[in-house]
C-alpha positions as CSV (number, residue, x, y, z in Angstrom):
1,M,108.5,102.8,118.7
2,I,106.2,101.5,116.0
3,Y,103.4,101.1,118.4
4,G,103.9,104.6,120.0
5,A,104.7,106.5,116.9
6,F,102.2,104.9,114.5
7,I,99.5,102.6,115.9
8,T,98.6,104.8,118.9
9,V,98.7,107.9,116.8
10,I,96.4,106.6,114.2
11,F,93.9,105.4,116.8
12,E,94.0,108.7,118.8
13,E,93.8,110.9,115.7
14,I,90.9,108.9,114.3
15,L,89.2,109.1,117.6
16,F,89.7,112.8,118.5
17,R,90.3,114.6,115.2
18,G,88.1,112.2,113.3
19,L,85.1,110.9,115.2
20,V,84.9,113.3,118.1
21,Y,85.7,116.4,116.1
22,E,83.3,115.6,113.3
23,E,80.3,114.3,115.4
24,I,80.0,116.6,118.5
25,S,78.9,119.9,117.0
26,N,78.5,122.1,113.9
27,N,80.5,124.9,115.6
28,K,84.1,124.5,114.4
29,T,85.6,126.4,117.4
30,Y,83.6,124.3,119.9
31,K,84.7,121.1,118.1
32,F,88.3,122.2,118.3
33,L,88.2,123.1,122.0
34,L,86.3,120.0,123.2
35,S,88.4,117.5,121.2
36,T,91.5,119.2,122.6
37,L,90.3,118.9,126.2
38,M,89.3,115.3,125.6
39,F,92.7,114.6,124.1
40,G,94.5,116.1,127.0
41,F,92.6,114.2,129.7
42,W,92.7,111.0,127.6
43,H,96.4,110.8,128.5
44,L,95.5,110.2,132.2
45,G,94.7,106.7,130.9
46,Y,98.4,106.0,130.5
47,I,99.0,106.1,134.2
48,D,99.8,102.4,134.4
49,T,102.7,102.9,131.9
50,I,103.9,106.0,133.7
51,I,103.9,104.3,137.1
52,F,105.7,101.2,135.7
53,R,108.4,103.3,134.0
54,T,108.8,105.6,137.0
55,S,109.1,102.7,139.4
56,L,112.0,101.3,137.3
57,F,114.0,104.5,137.0
58,N,112.9,106.8,139.8
59,P,110.9,105.1,142.5
60,T,110.6,108.2,144.7
61,A,109.1,110.3,141.9
62,D,105.9,112.4,142.5
63,I,103.3,110.5,140.5
64,F,100.7,113.2,140.9
65,N,103.0,115.9,139.6
66,I,103.9,113.7,136.7
67,M,100.3,113.2,135.8
68,V,99.5,116.9,136.0
69,W,102.3,117.6,133.6
70,K,101.1,114.7,131.4
71,V,97.7,116.4,131.0
72,I,99.2,119.8,130.5
73,T,101.5,118.4,127.8
74,G,98.5,116.6,126.2
75,L,96.5,119.8,126.2
76,I,99.3,121.8,124.6
77,L,99.9,119.2,121.9
78,G,96.2,118.8,121.5
79,L,95.9,122.5,120.8
80,I,98.6,122.2,118.1
81,F,97.2,119.0,116.5
82,G,93.6,120.4,116.7
83,F,94.8,123.7,115.1
84,L,96.2,121.7,112.2
85,K,92.9,119.9,111.8
86,Y,91.0,123.2,112.2
87,K,93.1,125.0,109.5
88,T,93.5,122.1,107.0
89,D,90.1,120.4,107.7
90,N,91.7,117.0,107.5
91,A,93.2,114.7,110.1
92,Y,96.2,113.8,108.0
93,S,98.2,116.9,109.0
94,S,97.5,116.4,112.7
95,M,98.3,112.7,112.4
96,L,101.7,113.5,110.7
97,A,102.6,116.0,113.4
98,H,101.5,113.6,116.2
99,M,103.6,110.8,114.6
100,L,106.6,113.1,114.6
101,V,106.2,114.1,118.2
102,N,105.7,110.5,119.4
103,A,108.7,109.3,117.3
104,I,111.0,111.9,118.8
105,G,109.6,111.5,122.3
106,S,109.6,107.7,122.4
């Protein structure tokens, strides 16, 4: 839980709401949308964990469907976290919301 709710969140928020958001453009709306898309598709990188957990608990699960929903969920949460960054102009608010979501979901 510490890894998923804190370490991963800090890394992802620094990467997407810090580095990517601040460096890609001067247009605030473009930064918001691009960092959100990147955040959503970033979650495809967790496929190894998903396959492992699925094979333990539900070996007949549809991995493709799970990955599609993982990206959709990442995009929706990315919109929420990005909106917090957009409105407050700091990554701490999005980091706190991300930690809360991961702590509850882990």
